[in-house]
Residue frames as qw, qx, qy, qz and C-alpha x, y, z in Angstrom:
[[0.455, 0.725, 0.059, -0.515, 30.36, 15.41, 67.84],
 [0.810, 0.380, 0.347, 0.282, 30.70, 14.12, 64.18],
 [0.404, -0.303, 0.295, 0.811, 33.69, 15.77, 62.29],
 [0.133, 0.202, 0.534, 0.810, 32.57, 18.67, 60.21],
 [0.204, -0.703, -0.663, -0.156, 29.49, 19.61, 62.15],
 [0.091, -0.715, 0.052, -0.691, 28.49, 22.74, 64.00],
 [0.478, -0.062, -0.705, 0.520, 29.45, 23.04, 67.61],
 [0.047, 0.287, 0.404, -0.867, 27.07, 25.89, 68.73],
 [0.062, -0.389, -0.760, -0.516, 23.31, 25.81, 67.68],
 [0.268, 0.148, 0.368, -0.878, 20.39, 28.14, 68.36],
 [0.004, -0.401, -0.880, -0.254, 16.87, 26.67, 68.01],
 [0.233, 0.003, 0.040, -0.972, 14.16, 29.15, 67.30],
 [0.707, -0.174, -0.370, -0.577, 10.83, 27.66, 68.52],
 [0.257, -0.288, 0.793, -0.472, 9.92, 25.74, 71.64],
 [0.831, 0.028, -0.058, -0.553, 7.60, 23.10, 70.05],
 [0.950, -0.131, 0.280, -0.039, 7.94, 19.32, 69.81],
 [0.855, 0.396, -0.039, 0.332, 10.48, 19.19, 67.08],
 [0.159, 0.813, -0.314, 0.464, 12.50, 22.06, 68.44],
 [0.634, -0.606, 0.381, -0.293, 12.60, 20.23, 71.79],
 [0.973, -0.002, 0.226, 0.056, 13.51, 16.81, 70.42],
 [0.673, 0.601, -0.127, 0.413, 16.29, 18.23, 68.29],
 [0.245, -0.804, 0.358, -0.407, 17.55, 20.02, 71.44],
 [0.843, -0.386, 0.363, -0.088, 17.82, 16.71, 73.23],
 [0.908, 0.334, 0.091, 0.235, 19.63, 15.18, 70.25],
 [0.389, 0.753, -0.255, 0.466, 22.21, 18.02, 69.95],
 [0.423, -0.737, 0.401, -0.343, 22.86, 18.27, 73.76],
 [0.932, -0.215, 0.291, -0.009, 23.46, 14.56, 73.89],
 [0.802, 0.436, -0.007, 0.409, 26.22, 14.92, 71.13],
 [0.584, -0.441, -0.114, 0.672, 27.77, 17.56, 73.26],
 [0.256, 0.466, 0.339, 0.776, 26.77, 20.47, 71.06],
 [0.024, -0.253, -0.366, 0.895, 26.23, 23.84, 72.81],
 [0.049, -0.454, -0.762, -0.459, 22.49, 24.37, 72.36],
 [0.089, 0.238, 0.367, -0.895, 20.23, 27.34, 73.12],
 [0.049, 0.501, 0.822, 0.266, 16.45, 27.45, 72.67],
 [0.050, 0.099, 0.132, -0.985, 14.47, 30.50, 72.19],
 [0.084, 0.522, 0.848, 0.032, 10.65, 30.88, 72.45],
 [0.022, -0.513, -0.335, -0.790, 8.21, 33.48, 71.35],
 [0.574, -0.701, -0.225, -0.359, 6.42, 33.35, 74.64],
 [0.200, 0.556, -0.625, 0.510, 8.84, 34.09, 77.43],
 [0.582, -0.342, 0.448, -0.587, 6.55, 32.95, 80.16],
 [0.974, 0.117, -0.036, -0.191, 5.98, 29.63, 78.46],
 [0.622, 0.533, -0.493, 0.292, 9.67, 29.21, 77.87],
 [0.111, -0.528, 0.612, -0.579, 10.35, 29.85, 81.47],
 [0.806, -0.213, 0.344, -0.433, 7.87, 27.13, 82.56],
 [0.919, 0.305, -0.246, 0.041, 9.55, 24.69, 80.17],
 [0.373, 0.551, -0.598, 0.447, 12.90, 25.54, 81.73],
 [0.416, -0.445, 0.526, -0.594, 11.53, 25.19, 85.29],
 [0.905, -0.049, 0.260, -0.332, 10.10, 21.70, 84.61],
 [0.083, -0.469, 0.810, 0.342, 12.88, 20.63, 82.24],
 [0.358, 0.277, 0.886, 0.104, 9.99, 19.22, 80.21],
 [0.230, 0.040, -0.305, -0.923, 7.96, 20.46, 77.27],
 [0.324, 0.240, 0.823, -0.399, 4.64, 19.25, 78.85],
 [0.521, 0.553, 0.118, -0.639, 2.62, 20.86, 76.05],
 [0.618, 0.612, -0.344, -0.354, 4.35, 19.54, 72.92],
 [0.657, 0.327, -0.679, 0.039, 6.56, 16.75, 74.04],
 [0.658, -0.554, 0.219, -0.461, 5.33, 15.43, 77.26],
 [0.963, -0.242, 0.115, -0.025, 7.19, 12.76, 79.25],
 [0.818, 0.286, -0.087, 0.492, 10.69, 13.43, 78.07],
 [0.467, -0.750, -0.053, 0.466, 13.23, 15.34, 80.30],
 [0.460, 0.854, -0.110, 0.215, 15.16, 18.14, 78.57],
 [0.749, 0.085, -0.322, 0.572, 18.99, 18.09, 79.27],
 [0.394, -0.798, -0.169, 0.424, 20.44, 20.18, 81.95],
 [0.464, -0.205, 0.309, 0.804, 22.88, 21.53, 79.43],
 [0.201, 0.625, 0.568, 0.497, 20.15, 23.02, 77.28],
 [0.150, -0.256, -0.214, 0.931, 20.14, 26.81, 77.67],
 [0.131, 0.730, 0.662, 0.106, 16.86, 28.68, 77.47],
 [0.244, -0.200, 0.037, 0.948, 16.95, 32.20, 76.16],
 [0.240, 0.741, 0.627, -0.017, 13.97, 34.58, 75.59],
 [0.049, -0.819, 0.064, 0.568, 15.93, 37.64, 74.99],
 [0.714, 0.688, 0.116, -0.051, 16.15, 38.31, 71.25],
 [0.274, 0.872, -0.403, 0.040, 19.63, 39.74, 71.15],
 [0.313, -0.572, 0.748, -0.118, 21.20, 37.00, 73.07],
 [0.881, 0.129, 0.394, -0.228, 19.41, 34.00, 71.51],
 [0.854, 0.504, 0.078, 0.102, 21.51, 34.11, 68.30],
 [0.075, -0.940, 0.318, 0.102, 24.66, 35.95, 69.38],
 [0.333, -0.572, 0.737, 0.140, 27.06, 32.93, 69.47],
 [0.839, 0.218, 0.464, -0.182, 25.34, 30.50, 67.07],
 [0.147, -0.365, 0.726, 0.564, 27.24, 28.82, 64.32],
 [0.153, -0.221, -0.854, -0.444, 23.88, 27.27, 63.01],
 [0.401, 0.059, 0.349, -0.845, 20.29, 28.49, 63.55],
 [0.008, -0.241, -0.956, -0.168, 17.37, 26.05, 63.44],
 [0.389, -0.051, -0.051, -0.918, 14.02, 27.60, 62.52],
 [0.133, -0.228, -0.963, 0.049, 11.47, 25.33, 64.20],
 [0.279, 0.316, 0.299, -0.856, 8.51, 27.82, 64.02],
 [0.498, 0.456, 0.737, 0.017, 5.30, 26.69, 62.26],
 [0.427, 0.301, 0.482, 0.704, 5.04, 28.06, 58.73],
 [0.022, 0.768, 0.438, 0.467, 2.32, 30.54, 59.15],
 [0.447, -0.875, -0.116, 0.146, 4.11, 32.16, 62.07],
 [0.782, -0.056, 0.120, 0.609, 7.48, 32.35, 60.57],
 [0.324, 0.616, 0.146, 0.703, 7.37, 35.70, 59.03],
 [0.405, -0.869, -0.074, -0.275, 6.31, 37.43, 62.30],
 [0.834, -0.491, 0.056, 0.246, 9.06, 35.69, 64.17],
 [0.715, 0.079, 0.177, 0.672, 11.89, 36.39, 61.77],
 [0.106, 0.788, 0.126, 0.593, 10.84, 40.05, 61.47],
 [0.568, -0.815, 0.026, -0.114, 11.23, 40.26, 65.19],
 [0.804, -0.418, 0.263, 0.331, 14.66, 38.54, 65.16],
 [0.725, 0.627, 0.084, 0.273, 15.99, 39.90, 61.89],
 [0.066, 0.922, -0.259, 0.279, 18.32, 42.59, 63.33],
 [0.579, -0.622, 0.506, -0.146, 19.89, 40.01, 65.60],
 [0.964, 0.171, 0.182, 0.091, 20.76, 37.35, 63.01],
 [0.370, -0.653, 0.443, 0.491, 24.57, 37.33, 62.53],
 [0.588, 0.670, -0.288, -0.349, 25.53, 37.74, 58.83],
 [0.426, 0.479, -0.761, -0.102, 26.73, 34.57, 57.22],
 [0.300, -0.128, 0.878, -0.350, 25.29, 32.08, 59.90],
 [0.289, -0.061, -0.777, -0.556, 23.22, 29.54, 58.11],
 [0.526, -0.043, 0.414, -0.742, 19.70, 28.78, 58.92],
 [0.146, -0.050, -0.957, -0.245, 18.02, 25.27, 58.63],
 [0.589, -0.109, 0.082, -0.797, 14.22, 25.10, 58.63],
 [0.027, 0.030, 0.994, -0.102, 12.35, 22.16, 60.03],
 [0.451, 0.353, 0.343, -0.745, 8.90, 23.65, 59.30],
 [0.198, 0.155, 0.872, 0.421, 6.54, 21.97, 56.82],
 [0.230, 0.711, 0.542, -0.385, 4.12, 24.26, 55.17],
 [0.319, 0.347, 0.409, 0.781, 3.38, 26.94, 52.54],
 [0.026, -0.304, -0.322, 0.896, 2.65, 30.45, 53.58],
 [0.285, 0.721, 0.632, -0.012, -0.94, 31.62, 52.74],
 [0.171, 0.943, 0.050, -0.282, -1.24, 34.68, 50.45],
 [0.022, 0.764, -0.560, -0.322, 2.47, 34.64, 49.36],
 [0.974, 0.205, -0.013, -0.099, 2.54, 30.87, 48.69],
 [0.239, 0.712, -0.632, 0.188, 6.21, 30.86, 49.79],
 [0.877, -0.116, -0.445, 0.140, 7.95, 27.86, 51.18],
 [0.626, -0.728, -0.132, 0.246, 9.71, 28.15, 54.67],
 [0.582, -0.250, 0.176, 0.754, 13.23, 28.99, 53.44],
 [0.202, 0.537, 0.376, 0.727, 11.69, 31.46, 50.95],
 [0.358, -0.872, -0.295, -0.154, 9.92, 33.22, 53.79],
 [0.642, -0.598, 0.033, 0.478, 13.18, 33.54, 55.66],
 [0.493, 0.082, 0.318, 0.806, 14.95, 34.88, 52.60],
 [0.038, 0.736, 0.398, 0.545, 12.15, 37.30, 51.95],
 [0.438, -0.880, -0.186, 0.002, 12.61, 38.74, 55.46],
 [0.636, -0.621, 0.208, 0.409, 16.34, 38.54, 55.84],
 [0.404, 0.827, -0.322, -0.222, 17.52, 39.08, 52.26],
 [0.830, 0.417, -0.354, 0.114, 20.79, 37.45, 51.03],
 [0.203, -0.762, 0.527, -0.318, 22.70, 37.55, 54.35],
 [0.472, -0.369, 0.786, -0.155, 22.73, 33.81, 54.97],
 [0.342, 0.122, -0.843, -0.396, 22.61, 30.38, 53.39],
 [0.656, -0.120, 0.293, -0.686, 19.56, 28.31, 53.82],
 [0.220, 0.092, -0.964, -0.118, 18.69, 24.57, 54.20],
 [0.737, -0.244, 0.066, -0.626, 15.66, 22.49, 55.21],
 [0.035, -0.211, 0.962, -0.170, 15.64, 19.37, 57.27],
 [0.717, 0.053, -0.021, -0.694, 12.72, 17.02, 56.53],
 [0.400, 0.171, -0.892, -0.124, 11.57, 13.48, 56.40],
 [0.703, -0.443, -0.476, -0.288, 9.60, 10.91, 58.48],
 [0.381, 0.182, -0.581, 0.696, 10.52, 12.25, 61.79],
 [0.527, -0.690, -0.362, -0.340, 7.69, 12.10, 64.38],
 [0.066, -0.727, 0.432, -0.531, 8.99, 13.93, 67.51],
 [0.793, -0.427, 0.281, -0.332, 7.74, 11.35, 70.07],
 [0.986, 0.112, 0.018, 0.119, 9.54, 8.45, 68.25],
 [0.473, 0.637, -0.347, 0.499, 12.71, 10.61, 67.98],
 [0.327, -0.667, 0.413, -0.526, 12.57, 11.23, 71.75],
 [0.925, -0.209, 0.260, -0.183, 12.17, 7.48, 72.32],
 [0.107, -0.627, 0.709, 0.304, 15.39, 7.10, 70.22],
 [0.808, 0.274, 0.521, -0.025, 13.69, 4.71, 67.82],
 [0.458, -0.108, 0.531, 0.704, 15.63, 4.41, 64.47],
 [0.379, 0.830, 0.335, -0.233, 14.68, 7.21, 61.94],
 [0.556, 0.088, 0.356, 0.746, 15.95, 8.91, 58.88],
 [0.148, 0.879, 0.203, -0.404, 15.83, 12.41, 57.55],
 [0.634, 0.425, 0.297, 0.574, 17.07, 14.41, 54.67],
 [0.168, -0.748, -0.046, 0.641, 18.78, 17.83, 54.67],
 [0.583, 0.595, 0.401, 0.382, 18.38, 19.86, 51.41],
 [0.148, -0.846, 0.045, 0.509, 20.33, 22.90, 50.39],
 [0.646, 0.760, -0.052, 0.050, 21.66, 24.32, 47.18],
 [0.094, 0.767, -0.603, 0.198, 25.07, 24.57, 48.85],
 [0.883, -0.031, -0.469, -0.018, 26.19, 20.92, 49.13],
 [0.405, 0.277, -0.606, 0.625, 28.91, 21.85, 51.73],
 [0.401, -0.280, 0.297, -0.820, 26.22, 23.34, 54.01],
 [0.850, -0.086, -0.278, -0.439, 24.11, 20.22, 53.54],
 [0.727, 0.163, -0.597, 0.297, 27.04, 18.06, 54.55],
 [0.128, 0.278, -0.558, 0.771, 27.75, 20.11, 57.70],
 [0.617, -0.197, 0.132, -0.750, 24.07, 19.91, 58.77],
 [0.871, 0.040, -0.458, -0.176, 24.07, 16.25, 58.06],
 [0.536, 0.211, -0.650, 0.497, 27.06, 15.67, 60.38],
 [0.156, -0.325, 0.396, -0.845, 25.51, 17.92, 63.02],
 [0.713, -0.152, 0.151, -0.668, 22.23, 15.95, 63.36],
 [0.800, 0.121, -0.575, -0.126, 23.36, 12.38, 62.52],
 [0.405, -0.476, 0.650, -0.433, 23.41, 10.26, 65.67],
 [0.117, -0.125, 0.985, 0.013, 23.02, 6.50, 66.44],
 [0.295, 0.451, 0.817, -0.205, 19.33, 6.68, 66.12],
 [0.417, 0.828, 0.208, -0.313, 18.90, 9.29, 63.34],
 [0.583, -0.029, 0.518, 0.625, 20.63, 8.86, 59.93],
 [0.225, 0.817, 0.123, -0.516, 20.60, 12.02, 57.77],
 [0.661, 0.315, 0.483, 0.480, 20.95, 12.12, 54.02],
 [0.055, -0.491, 0.099, 0.864, 21.70, 15.05, 51.80],
 [0.451, 0.599, 0.619, 0.234, 19.84, 16.44, 48.75],
 [0.203, -0.119, 0.171, 0.957, 20.22, 19.58, 46.56],
 [0.126, -0.496, -0.598, -0.617, 16.56, 19.73, 45.52],
 [0.009, -0.143, -0.541, 0.829, 15.47, 22.26, 48.19],
 [0.458, 0.011, -0.204, -0.865, 12.25, 23.03, 46.26],
 [0.659, -0.059, -0.687, -0.301, 11.22, 19.42, 46.13],
 [0.382, -0.132, -0.778, 0.481, 11.97, 18.60, 49.77],
 [0.135, 0.133, 0.406, -0.894, 9.99, 21.52, 51.10],
 [0.579, 0.025, -0.346, -0.738, 7.02, 20.91, 48.69],
 [0.598, -0.069, -0.796, -0.063, 6.92, 17.31, 49.56],
 [0.248, -0.107, -0.720, 0.639, 7.03, 18.03, 53.23],
 [0.292, 0.135, 0.197, -0.926, 4.18, 20.57, 53.06],
 [0.601, 0.072, -0.404, -0.686, 1.86, 18.73, 50.60],
 [0.441, -0.043, -0.896, 0.000, 1.89, 15.43, 52.32],
 [0.064, 0.118, 0.674, -0.727, 0.16, 16.92, 55.25],
 [0.552, 0.169, -0.048, -0.815, -2.94, 17.61, 53.10],
 [0.643, 0.075, -0.711, -0.275, -3.00, 13.95, 51.90],
 [0.193, -0.036, -0.848, 0.491, -2.63, 12.94, 55.61],
 [0.374, 0.090, 0.353, -0.853, -5.88, 14.78, 56.34],
 [0.705, 0.175, -0.386, -0.569, -7.55, 12.87, 53.61],
 [0.480, 0.119, -0.861, 0.117, -6.14, 9.65, 55.17],
 [0.034, 0.048, 0.718, -0.694, -7.56, 10.49, 58.44],
 [0.559, 0.132, -0.007, -0.818, -10.88, 11.17, 56.89],
 [0.711, 0.098, -0.625, -0.307, -10.90, 7.69, 55.37],
 [0.290, -0.005, -0.853, 0.433, -10.12, 6.36, 58.93],
 [0.237, 0.065, 0.438, -0.865, -12.90, 8.33, 60.37],
 [0.663, 0.182, -0.100, -0.719, -15.42, 7.10, 57.99],
 [0.697, -0.176, 0.690, -0.088, -14.16, 3.58, 58.08],
 [0.665, 0.608, -0.211, -0.379, -13.43, 3.32, 54.32],
 [0.980, -0.016, 0.170, 0.100, -10.90, 0.55, 54.81],
 [0.527, -0.508, 0.439, 0.521, -7.23, -0.18, 53.93],
 [0.573, 0.361, 0.557, 0.481, -7.84, -0.53, 50.17],
 [0.113, 0.945, 0.241, 0.192, -9.12, 3.05, 50.04],
 [0.396, -0.863, 0.197, 0.245, -6.09, 4.24, 52.06],
 [0.659, -0.129, 0.529, 0.519, -3.57, 2.44, 49.91],
 [0.398, 0.669, 0.494, 0.388, -5.22, 4.06, 46.86],
 [0.096, -0.987, -0.132, 0.006, -5.05, 7.42, 48.53],
 [0.556, -0.653, 0.336, 0.389, -1.41, 7.20, 49.30],
 [0.553, 0.132, 0.584, 0.579, -0.48, 6.10, 45.66],
 [0.268, 0.720, 0.486, 0.416, -2.69, 8.68, 44.03],
 [0.282, -0.947, -0.073, 0.133, -1.87, 11.37, 46.52],
 [0.549, -0.460, 0.396, 0.574, 1.86, 10.91, 45.75],
 [0.497, 0.409, 0.563, 0.519, 1.02, 11.19, 42.12],
 [0.073, 0.911, 0.291, 0.284, -0.54, 14.66, 42.46],
 [0.462, -0.807, 0.151, 0.336, 2.13, 15.89, 44.86],
 [0.601, -0.137, 0.480, 0.624, 4.78, 14.89, 42.35],
 [0.398, 0.623, 0.533, 0.411, 2.83, 16.46, 39.55],
 [0.120, -0.986, -0.104, -0.057, 2.70, 19.87, 41.19],
 [0.564, -0.653, 0.305, 0.403, 6.34, 19.59, 42.31],
 [0.617, 0.138, 0.521, 0.574, 7.51, 18.99, 38.76],
 [0.210, 0.826, 0.386, 0.352, 5.57, 21.96, 37.55],
 [0.257, -0.966, 0.036, -0.015, 7.32, 24.03, 40.07],
 [0.354, 0.791, -0.476, 0.150, 10.81, 22.87, 39.14],
 [0.600, -0.497, 0.606, -0.163, 11.44, 20.08, 41.75],
 [0.251, 0.393, -0.845, -0.261, 12.99, 16.72, 40.76],
 [0.792, -0.145, -0.355, -0.476, 10.87, 13.66, 40.38],
 [0.654, 0.071, -0.699, 0.281, 13.24, 11.42, 42.39],
 [0.052, -0.263, 0.503, -0.821, 12.82, 13.61, 45.44],
 [0.686, -0.157, 0.063, -0.707, 9.11, 12.54, 45.79],
 [0.893, 0.001, -0.435, -0.119, 10.08, 8.88, 45.82],
 [0.474, 0.290, -0.627, 0.546, 12.48, 9.41, 48.60],
 [0.339, -0.254, -0.723, 0.546, 12.42, 10.02, 52.25],
 [0.102, 0.266, 0.248, -0.926, 10.88, 13.54, 52.24],
 [0.503, 0.038, -0.429, -0.750, 8.22, 12.34, 49.68],
 [0.738, -0.159, -0.595, -0.276, 7.00, 8.76, 49.97],
 [0.491, -0.036, -0.722, 0.487, 8.65, 8.18, 53.26],
 [0.083, 0.028, 0.371, -0.924, 7.20, 11.18, 55.01],
 [0.579, -0.094, -0.310, -0.748, 3.74, 10.66, 53.33],
 [0.667, -0.168, -0.721, -0.081, 3.47, 7.06, 54.56],
 [0.322, -0.085, -0.650, 0.684, 4.52, 7.95, 58.23],
 [0.233, 0.006, 0.149, -0.961, 2.07, 10.96, 58.29],
 [0.609, -0.063, -0.414, -0.673, -0.81, 8.92, 56.87],
 [0.731, -0.147, -0.661, -0.084, -0.54, 5.91, 59.23],
 [0.357, 0.106, -0.649, 0.663, 0.78, 7.16, 62.47],
 [0.355, -0.697, -0.623, 0.014, -1.71, 7.52, 65.30],
 [0.412, -0.604, -0.211, 0.648, 0.31, 10.46, 66.54],
 [0.270, 0.188, 0.371, 0.868, 0.23, 12.39, 63.26],
 [0.127, 0.426, 0.387, -0.808, -1.64, 15.65, 63.94],
 [0.348, 0.252, -0.398, -0.811, -2.91, 15.93, 60.41],
 [0.374, -0.082, -0.886, -0.261, -4.09, 12.41, 60.15],
 [0.140, -0.366, -0.770, 0.504, -5.76, 12.63, 63.62],
 [0.211, 0.356, 0.065, -0.908, -7.38, 15.94, 62.55],
 [0.406, 0.134, -0.600, -0.676, -8.77, 14.29, 59.50],
 [0.253, -0.162, -0.950, 0.088, -10.05, 11.37, 61.50],
 [0.054, 0.411, 0.572, -0.708, -12.08, 13.68, 63.67],
 [0.358, 0.324, -0.221, -0.847, -13.49, 15.40, 60.51],
 [0.406, 0.022, -0.838, -0.363, -14.49, 11.91, 59.10],
 [0.212, -0.281, -0.880, 0.318, -16.08, 11.12, 62.40],
 [0.067, -0.736, -0.620, -0.263, -18.36, 14.17, 62.10],
 [0.314, -0.688, -0.234, 0.611, -16.72, 17.01, 63.98],
 [0.337, 0.935, 0.099, 0.045, -16.62, 20.45, 62.42],
 [0.612, 0.508, -0.255, 0.550, -13.16, 21.98, 61.53],
 [0.160, -0.716, 0.278, -0.620, -13.26, 24.17, 64.54],
 [0.876, -0.413, 0.123, -0.216, -13.97, 21.17, 66.83],
 [0.944, 0.163, -0.114, 0.262, -11.27, 19.14, 65.30],
 [0.420, 0.624, -0.274, 0.599, -8.70, 21.96, 65.67],
 [0.396, -0.699, 0.285, -0.523, -9.54, 22.58, 69.24],
 [0.974, -0.212, -0.027, -0.076, -8.86, 18.88, 69.99],
 [0.839, 0.103, -0.107, 0.523, -5.03, 19.36, 69.63],
 [0.383, -0.806, -0.023, 0.450, -2.59, 21.66, 71.29],
 [0.451, -0.230, 0.499, 0.703, -0.28, 21.64, 68.14],
 [0.381, 0.549, -0.139, -0.731, -0.73, 23.48, 64.94],
 [0.719, 0.294, 0.628, 0.046, -2.30, 21.29, 62.17],
 [0.123, -0.497, 0.382, 0.770, -0.26, 22.64, 59.24],
 [0.248, 0.177, 0.863, 0.403, -2.21, 20.78, 56.73],
 [0.161, 0.760, 0.590, -0.218, -5.29, 23.03, 57.08],
 [0.063, 0.844, -0.107, -0.522, -3.57, 26.26, 56.10],
 [0.253, -0.365, 0.731, 0.518, -1.36, 24.35, 53.59],
 [0.406, 0.448, 0.785, 0.130, -4.45, 22.99, 51.84],
 [0.269, 0.897, 0.229, -0.267, -5.51, 26.54, 50.92],
 [0.088, -0.744, 0.478, 0.459, -1.95, 27.28, 49.53],
 [0.348, -0.105, 0.859, 0.361, -1.58, 24.16, 47.64],
 [0.423, 0.664, 0.614, -0.063, -5.08, 24.63, 46.02],
 [0.162, 0.930, -0.059, -0.325, -3.91, 28.11, 44.98],
 [0.225, -0.563, 0.664, 0.438, -0.58, 26.82, 43.62],
 [0.480, 0.243, 0.826, 0.168, -2.46, 24.06, 41.62],
 [0.361, 0.826, 0.396, -0.177, -4.58, 26.68, 40.07],
 [0.021, -0.885, 0.271, 0.379, -1.59, 28.91, 39.30],
 [0.200, -0.433, 0.805, 0.354, 0.38, 26.19, 37.63],
 [0.666, 0.264, -0.330, -0.614, -2.61, 24.49, 35.97],
 [0.243, 0.178, -0.952, 0.058, -2.19, 21.12, 37.69],
 [0.714, -0.337, -0.369, -0.490, -4.99, 18.88, 38.45],
 [0.133, 0.210, -0.829, 0.501, -5.00, 17.82, 42.14],
 [0.547, -0.391, -0.529, -0.518, -8.44, 16.18, 42.78],
 [0.640, -0.364, -0.601, 0.311, -7.53, 14.78, 46.30],
 [0.247, -0.138, -0.267, 0.921, -6.33, 18.28, 47.63],
 [0.275, -0.223, -0.275, -0.894, -9.37, 19.88, 45.95],
 [0.615, -0.433, -0.615, -0.236, -11.68, 17.43, 47.84],
 [0.520, -0.363, -0.525, 0.568, -10.05, 18.11, 51.17],
 [0.062, 0.004, -0.013, 0.998, -10.27, 21.88, 50.49],
 [0.419, -0.323, -0.424, -0.735, -13.97, 21.64, 49.64],
 [0.646, -0.397, -0.646, 0.090, -14.67, 19.56, 52.77],
 [0.498, -0.296, -0.379, 0.722, -12.85, 21.92, 55.07],
 [0.083, -0.285, -0.026, 0.955, -13.71, 25.34, 53.58],
 [0.332, -0.039, -0.428, -0.840, -16.81, 24.88, 51.39],
 [0.580, -0.053, 0.519, -0.625, -18.84, 22.63, 53.71],
 [0.680, 0.227, -0.567, -0.405, -18.90, 19.69, 51.23],
 [0.875, -0.307, 0.281, -0.249, -20.06, 16.41, 52.95],
 [0.338, -0.528, 0.765, 0.147, -17.35, 13.87, 53.28],
 [0.631, 0.178, 0.753, 0.057, -19.28, 11.05, 51.61],
 [0.532, 0.803, 0.200, -0.181, -20.13, 13.38, 48.77],
 [0.032, 0.837, -0.509, -0.199, -16.43, 14.20, 48.31],
 [0.456, -0.247, 0.848, 0.112, -15.50, 10.40, 48.26],
 [0.638, 0.456, 0.612, -0.098, -18.20, 9.73, 45.81],
 [0.386, 0.897, -0.045, -0.212, -17.07, 12.36, 43.45],
 [0.146, -0.675, 0.698, 0.191, -13.50, 11.14, 43.54],
 [0.527, -0.019, 0.849, 0.045, -14.63, 7.64, 42.71],
 [0.597, 0.624, 0.498, -0.074, -16.83, 8.77, 39.80],
 [0.007, -0.755, 0.326, 0.568, -14.21, 10.76, 37.96],
 [0.716, 0.566, -0.285, -0.292, -13.52, 10.04, 34.36],
 [0.928, -0.143, 0.292, 0.184, -11.77, 6.59, 33.75],
 [0.351, 0.864, -0.358, -0.040, -8.25, 6.91, 32.49],
 [0.833, 0.189, -0.414, 0.314, -4.98, 5.01, 32.36],
 [0.667, -0.641, -0.168, 0.341, -2.93, 5.01, 35.63],
 [0.538, -0.400, 0.173, 0.722, 0.05, 6.69, 34.10],
 [0.345, 0.776, 0.366, 0.380, -1.70, 9.06, 31.61],
 [0.441, 0.166, -0.134, 0.872, 0.47, 12.24, 31.54],
 [0.001, 0.144, -0.160, 0.977, -0.44, 15.17, 33.83],
 [0.616, -0.350, -0.244, -0.662, -3.70, 13.68, 35.14],
 [0.229, -0.235, 0.858, -0.396, -4.71, 11.70, 38.17]]
């Protein structure tokens, strides 16, 4: 194990990212325990030593401990990983709250913004638990299947406490995952959430066959509107040009394994939102996040035409081709005009 890291980690959530991080930690000799909301499903994963639903084809280490009992899942942890999808986090942490040891830090790997409250993942945890623990976020271009194949990847851990960020950095860095640190927790979480909305738009472009020129423009202008909202909410501009901004955006918009891009492709191909959602086992975070980002843009007075177009296609029944035509016919302007797209 890297010097300065944590030696005992509890992972809350038995999805793809929770599973691949379990593999990574166990291979480093770190004591790792995985907790799942559904005890029956967790027992099946334990019996098969494979997360056949969210990370099929990869054997989970024999040293990985599976724990469905709330009181024992967190008891000995030095670090807790929250690997629960954003819209389910509040329910899970309310259930586990009384078992969280005071002072044990929590690092979130979720990417989303809670509907109604418009809170980021670490803000949800803080809202439930109060000030009893330090919080961090681990984010970046980290598709679980590629991590499981040990392909080279990078990520970024953000925390206001730089010492915490460094300890998490050492904990997760391995020969095939290089972790950087950042103190812009707001920017890292916003970037990770908002890129999923742009990825849905990228998938729609693939679905209608709009071409590579259109996708390149979408990524560039999508990053511009993501950055604009981030700055309005107190994030640093440099964060959006880094791993958790541009890096994660590119990966999510081009990978055939990206859930949000694949969902958008089905929408572009003519499926309804319900049909497109049913086609995947995993949570498509960009759908609920789109609603939250649209609300945040309105709250902060930030123009986000791509996000608005995705929102209107998904929730207002706007035809895809009409949405594209509307984007292309917007008022002409300089590329770098302040606060507009």
